[in-house]
N, CA, C and O atoms as a GROMACS GRO file, in nm:
protein
  308
    1MET      N    1  10.400   9.561   9.714
    1MET     CA    2  10.530   9.572   9.661
    1MET      C    3  10.571   9.503   9.527
    1MET      O    4  10.654   9.546   9.448
    2SER      N    5  10.504   9.397   9.517
    2SER     CA    6  10.501   9.303   9.380
    2SER      C    7  10.447   9.388   9.266
    2SER      O    8  10.484   9.383   9.148
    3ARG      N    9  10.366   9.456   9.312
    3ARG     CA   10  10.294   9.548   9.178
    3ARG      C   11  10.381   9.659   9.146
    3ARG      O   12  10.376   9.700   9.030
    4ASP      N   13  10.469   9.721   9.235
    4ASP     CA   14  10.560   9.810   9.196
    4ASP      C   15  10.694   9.740   9.122
    4ASP      O   16  10.768   9.791   9.038
    5LEU      N   17  10.700   9.612   9.178
    5LEU     CA   18  10.810   9.551   9.106
    5LEU      C   19  10.785   9.522   8.962
    5LEU      O   20  10.881   9.543   8.888
    6VAL      N   21  10.672   9.475   8.904
    6VAL     CA   22  10.629   9.437   8.792
    6VAL      C   23  10.628   9.568   8.704
    6VAL      O   24  10.666   9.561   8.587
    7GLU      N   25  10.584   9.691   8.760
    7GLU     CA   26  10.550   9.795   8.686
    7GLU      C   27  10.701   9.859   8.662
    7GLU      O   28  10.729   9.913   8.555
    8TYR      N   29  10.789   9.848   8.762
    8TYR     CA   30  10.924   9.906   8.730
    8TYR      C   31  11.000   9.824   8.626
    8TYR      O   32  11.078   9.874   8.544
    9ILE      N   33  10.973   9.702   8.634
    9ILE     CA   34  11.036   9.607   8.529
    9ILE      C   35  10.994   9.620   8.375
    9ILE      O   36  11.074   9.606   8.282
   10ALA      N   37  10.859   9.647   8.363
   10ALA     CA   38  10.790   9.684   8.259
   10ALA      C   39  10.827   9.820   8.189
   10ALA      O   40  10.840   9.834   8.067
   11LYS      N   41  10.842   9.918   8.284
   11LYS     CA   42  10.874  10.031   8.224
   11LYS      C   43  11.012  10.053   8.184
   11LYS      O   44  11.048  10.145   8.111
   12SER      N   45  11.097   9.953   8.242
   12SER     CA   46  11.244   9.959   8.200
   12SER      C   47  11.256   9.890   8.049
   12SER      O   48  11.350   9.914   7.973
   13LEU      N   49  11.153   9.807   8.018
   13LEU     CA   50  11.166   9.743   7.891
   13LEU      C   51  11.108   9.815   7.782
   13LEU      O   52  11.164   9.816   7.672
   14VAL      N   53  10.997   9.877   7.803
   14VAL     CA   54  10.927   9.931   7.674
   14VAL      C   55  10.962  10.100   7.626
   14VAL      O   56  11.015  10.186   7.697
   15ASP      N   57  10.917  10.111   7.493
   15ASP     CA   58  10.957  10.260   7.459
   15ASP      C   59  10.878  10.354   7.524
   15ASP      O   60  10.938  10.451   7.567
   16THR      N   61  10.741  10.348   7.544
   16THR     CA   62  10.654  10.447   7.602
   16THR      C   63  10.616  10.404   7.762
   16THR      O   64  10.510  10.345   7.783
   17PRO      N   65  10.694  10.433   7.856
   17PRO     CA   66  10.676  10.390   7.999
   17PRO      C   67  10.563  10.455   8.059
   17PRO      O   68  10.521  10.416   8.168
   18GLU      N   69  10.507  10.557   7.996
   18GLU     CA   70  10.367  10.630   8.059
   18GLU      C   71  10.261  10.545   8.025
   18GLU      O   72  10.153  10.561   8.083
   19ALA      N   73  10.279  10.442   7.926
   19ALA     CA   74  10.158  10.380   7.904
   19ALA      C   75  10.138  10.234   7.980
   19ALA      O   76  10.048  10.152   7.959
   20VAL      N   77  10.237  10.226   8.067
   20VAL     CA   78  10.226  10.095   8.149
   20VAL      C   79  10.153  10.108   8.275
   20VAL      O   80  10.183  10.196   8.355
   21SER      N   81  10.058  10.022   8.298
   21SER     CA   82   9.959  10.023   8.408
   21SER      C   83   9.977   9.865   8.448
   21SER      O   84  10.002   9.771   8.373
   22VAL      N   85   9.956   9.864   8.589
   22VAL     CA   86   9.946   9.728   8.671
   22VAL      C   87   9.827   9.724   8.750
   22VAL      O   88   9.812   9.796   8.850
   23ALA      N   89   9.747   9.647   8.710
   23ALA     CA   90   9.615   9.646   8.830
   23ALA      C   91   9.622   9.508   8.906
   23ALA      O   92   9.682   9.413   8.857
   24GLU      N   93   9.561   9.503   9.022
   24GLU     CA   94   9.551   9.392   9.105
   24GLU      C   95   9.408   9.346   9.117
   24GLU      O   96   9.317   9.423   9.149
   25ALA      N   97   9.390   9.212   9.090
   25ALA     CA   98   9.275   9.159   9.113
   25ALA      C   99   9.276   9.033   9.209
   25ALA      O  100   9.343   8.931   9.192
   26GLU      N  101   9.203   9.056   9.298
   26GLU     CA  102   9.193   8.934   9.424
   26GLU      C  103   9.138   8.814   9.356
   26GLU      O  104   9.041   8.822   9.281
   27GLY      N  105   9.199   8.702   9.380
   27GLY     CA  106   9.140   8.571   9.349
   27GLY      C  107   9.131   8.497   9.455
   27GLY      O  108   9.166   8.555   9.557
   28GLU      N  109   9.087   8.360   9.472
   28GLU     CA  110   9.049   8.290   9.588
   28GLU      C  111   9.178   8.266   9.648
   28GLU      O  112   9.197   8.287   9.768
   29ARG      N  113   9.286   8.214   9.550
   29ARG     CA  114   9.398   8.159   9.631
   29ARG      C  115   9.500   8.251   9.592
   29ARG      O  116   9.603   8.228   9.655
   30SER      N  117   9.509   8.334   9.521
   30SER     CA  118   9.598   8.420   9.476
   30SER      C  119   9.570   8.557   9.434
   30SER      O  120   9.451   8.579   9.412
   31THR      N  121   9.648   8.653   9.419
   31THR     CA  122   9.646   8.776   9.357
   31THR      C  123   9.700   8.794   9.223
   31THR      O  124   9.822   8.790   9.210
   32VAL      N  125   9.610   8.819   9.102
   32VAL     CA  126   9.656   8.839   8.987
   32VAL      C  127   9.714   8.966   8.957
   32VAL      O  128   9.640   9.059   8.988
   33LEU      N  129   9.817   8.997   8.908
   33LEU     CA  130   9.842   9.120   8.841
   33LEU      C  131   9.824   9.150   8.695
   33LEU      O  132   9.893   9.089   8.613
   34GLU      N  133   9.742   9.233   8.660
   34GLU     CA  134   9.728   9.256   8.512
   34GLU      C  135   9.814   9.381   8.448
   34GLU      O  136   9.789   9.499   8.467
   35LEU      N  137   9.910   9.334   8.375
   35LEU     CA  138   9.993   9.432   8.307
   35LEU      C  139   9.947   9.487   8.186
   35LEU      O  140   9.925   9.399   8.103
   36ARG      N  141   9.927   9.594   8.150
   36ARG     CA  142   9.889   9.659   8.024
   36ARG      C  143  10.022   9.751   7.980
   36ARG      O  144  10.087   9.815   8.063
   37VAL      N  145  10.049   9.748   7.861
   37VAL     CA  146  10.151   9.796   7.784
   37VAL      C  147  10.096   9.878   7.648
   37VAL      O  148   9.990   9.836   7.600
   38ALA      N  149  10.158   9.984   7.587
   38ALA     CA  150  10.111  10.016   7.475
   38ALA      C  151  10.117   9.895   7.374
   38ALA      O  152  10.192   9.799   7.388
   39GLU      N  153  10.022   9.915   7.265
   39GLU     CA  154  10.042   9.818   7.160
   39GLU      C  155  10.160   9.762   7.098
   39GLU      O  156  10.181   9.645   7.066
   40GLY      N  157  10.256   9.894   7.081
   40GLY     CA  158  10.368   9.856   7.005
   40GLY      C  159  10.469   9.781   7.093
   40GLY      O  160  10.576   9.738   7.049
   41ASP      N  161  10.425   9.768   7.226
   41ASP     CA  162  10.545   9.717   7.320
   41ASP      C  163  10.506   9.617   7.366
   41ASP      O  164  10.577   9.586   7.461
   42ILE      N  165  10.410   9.532   7.344
   42ILE     CA  166  10.353   9.417   7.382
   42ILE      C  167  10.476   9.293   7.379
   42ILE      O  168  10.516   9.219   7.469
   43GLY      N  169  10.513   9.304   7.249
   43GLY     CA  170  10.626   9.207   7.219
   43GLY      C  171  10.765   9.212   7.309
   43GLY      O  172  10.828   9.110   7.334
   44LYS      N  173  10.805   9.348   7.356
   44LYS     CA  174  10.909   9.354   7.437
   44LYS      C  175  10.882   9.312   7.573
   44LYS      O  176  10.977   9.278   7.643
   45VAL      N  177  10.764   9.311   7.618
   45VAL     CA  178  10.728   9.266   7.739
   45VAL      C  179  10.726   9.112   7.750
   45VAL      O  180  10.770   9.051   7.848
   46ILE      N  181  10.668   9.052   7.639
   46ILE     CA  182  10.660   8.893   7.623
   46ILE      C  183  10.785   8.847   7.589
   46ILE      O  184  10.833   8.761   7.662
   47GLY      N  185  10.859   8.890   7.479
   47GLY     CA  186  10.995   8.850   7.443
   47GLY      C  187  10.984   8.747   7.349
   47GLY      O  188  10.872   8.702   7.324
   48LYS      N  189  11.095   8.699   7.289
   48LYS     CA  190  11.103   8.609   7.213
   48LYS      C  191  11.070   8.455   7.275
   48LYS      O  192  11.144   8.412   7.363
   49TYR      N  193  10.973   8.385   7.232
   49TYR     CA  194  10.922   8.253   7.296
   49TYR      C  195  10.882   8.269   7.430
   49TYR      O  196  10.872   8.172   7.505
   50GLY      N  197  10.854   8.404   7.475
   50GLY     CA  198  10.782   8.437   7.615
   50GLY      C  199  10.893   8.419   7.708
   50GLY      O  200  10.860   8.371   7.816
   51ARG      N  201  11.040   8.453   7.689
   51ARG     CA  202  11.147   8.439   7.794
   51ARG      C  203  11.146   8.541   7.876
   51ARG      O  204  11.183   8.530   7.993
   52ILE      N  205  11.102   8.654   7.823
   52ILE     CA  206  11.097   8.784   7.922
   52ILE      C  207  10.978   8.768   8.026
   52ILE      O  208  10.991   8.793   8.146
   53ALA      N  209  10.863   8.726   7.967
   53ALA     CA  210  10.755   8.719   8.062
   53ALA      C  211  10.762   8.597   8.156
   53ALA      O  212  10.701   8.599   8.262
   54LYS      N  213  10.834   8.492   8.118
   54LYS     CA  214  10.875   8.402   8.202
   54LYS      C  215  10.950   8.435   8.299
   54LYS      O  216  10.935   8.384   8.410
   55ALA      N  217  11.056   8.536   8.270
   55ALA     CA  218  11.168   8.578   8.375
   55ALA      C  219  11.082   8.689   8.458
   55ALA      O  220  11.129   8.706   8.570
   56ILE      N  221  10.989   8.752   8.435
   56ILE     CA  222  10.927   8.847   8.524
   56ILE      C  223  10.856   8.754   8.596
   56ILE      O  224  10.848   8.790   8.714
   57ARG      N  225  10.799   8.644   8.572
   57ARG     CA  226  10.716   8.559   8.630
   57ARG      C  227  10.796   8.495   8.761
   57ARG      O  228  10.751   8.494   8.875
   58THR      N  229  10.904   8.449   8.726
   58THR     CA  230  11.011   8.389   8.814
   58THR      C  231  11.047   8.498   8.904
   58THR      O  232  11.064   8.464   9.021
   59VAL      N  233  11.063   8.630   8.872
   59VAL     CA  234  11.114   8.704   8.985
   59VAL      C  235  11.002   8.744   9.082
   59VAL      O  236  11.025   8.784   9.196
   60LEU      N  237  10.888   8.731   9.035
   60LEU     CA  238  10.758   8.755   9.084
   60LEU      C  239  10.738   8.643   9.209
   60LEU      O  240  10.707   8.673   9.324
   61SER      N  241  10.764   8.507   9.160
   61SER     CA  242  10.752   8.408   9.251
   61SER      C  243  10.855   8.418   9.369
   61SER      O  244  10.837   8.389   9.487
   62ALA      N  245  10.971   8.468   9.306
   62ALA     CA  246  11.083   8.489   9.416
   62ALA      C  247  11.034   8.592   9.531
   62ALA      O  248  11.070   8.578   9.648
   63SER      N  249  10.960   8.684   9.494
   63SER     CA  250  10.952   8.783   9.586
   63SER      C  251  10.818   8.742   9.661
   63SER      O  252  10.788   8.812   9.758
   64LYS      N  253  10.744   8.649   9.631
   64LYS     CA  254  10.644   8.585   9.694
   64LYS      C  255  10.686   8.496   9.813
   64LYS      O  256  10.606   8.455   9.898
   65SER      N  257  10.816   8.470   9.812
   65SER     CA  258  10.867   8.361   9.901
   65SER      C  259  10.887   8.442  10.047
   65SER      O  260  10.877   8.394  10.160
   66ARG      N  261  10.917   8.571  10.011
   66ARG     CA  262  10.944   8.637  10.154
   66ARG      C  263  10.827   8.677  10.212
   66ARG      O  264  10.824   8.677  10.335
   67SER      N  265  10.695   8.723  10.130
   67SER     CA  266  10.586   8.777  10.214
   67SER      C  267  10.481   8.669  10.222
   67SER      O  268  10.376   8.684  10.285
   68GLY      N  269  10.515   8.552  10.151
   68GLY     CA  270  10.406   8.429  10.175
   68GLY      C  271  10.288   8.444  10.082
   68GLY      O  272  10.208   8.351  10.079
   69ALA      N  273  10.268   8.546  10.007
   69ALA     CA  274  10.152   8.585   9.922
   69ALA      C  275  10.188   8.513   9.787
   69ALA      O  276  10.302   8.503   9.743
   70ARG      N  277  10.073   8.464   9.729
   70ARG     CA  278  10.097   8.395   9.581
   70ARG      C  279  10.047   8.508   9.482
   70ARG      O  280   9.941   8.566   9.503
   71TYR      N  281  10.125   8.537   9.375
   71TYR     CA  282  10.102   8.613   9.276
   71TYR      C  283  10.107   8.552   9.158
   71TYR      O  284  10.182   8.456   9.150
   72SER      N  285  10.021   8.597   9.026
   72SER     CA  286  10.031   8.556   8.919
   72SER      C  287  10.022   8.685   8.823
   72SER      O  288   9.968   8.790   8.859
   73LEU      N  289  10.082   8.665   8.696
   73LEU     CA  290  10.110   8.763   8.608
   73LEU      C  291  10.033   8.734   8.467
   73LEU      O  292  10.063   8.640   8.394
   74GLU      N  293   9.926   8.833   8.439
   74GLU     CA  294   9.866   8.825   8.332
   74GLU      C  295   9.900   8.962   8.234
   74GLU      O  296   9.880   9.077   8.275
   75ILE      N  297   9.953   8.932   8.104
   75ILE     CA  298   9.984   9.022   8.032
   75ILE      C  299   9.862   9.072   7.939
   75ILE      O  300   9.830   8.996   7.847
   76LEU      N  301   9.799   9.178   7.952
   76LEU     CA  302   9.690   9.204   7.877
   76LEU      C  303   9.716   9.302   7.749
   76LEU      O  304   9.817   9.372   7.750
   77GLU      N  305   9.634   9.305   7.649
   77GLU     CA  306   9.650   9.402   7.532
   77GLU      C  307   9.574   9.490   7.542
   77GLU      O  308   9.571   9.579   7.457
   0.00000   0.00000   0.00000
């Protein structure tokens, strides 16, 4: 569910939504969601001073409280 949430938010922000992909990597304590977007859209996902990325992480942490799982978000180029 969290993977779909991050993908939906990212596709809403970028110019080329078909280039958005989210992969899950299991860690010891949490699941890492790796977000990849087109090279020209990376700034739109990060935002000025990282505000959009922080907001996505906040929504992700709010969704974890329902399921009990821990997620972290990495934005990859």
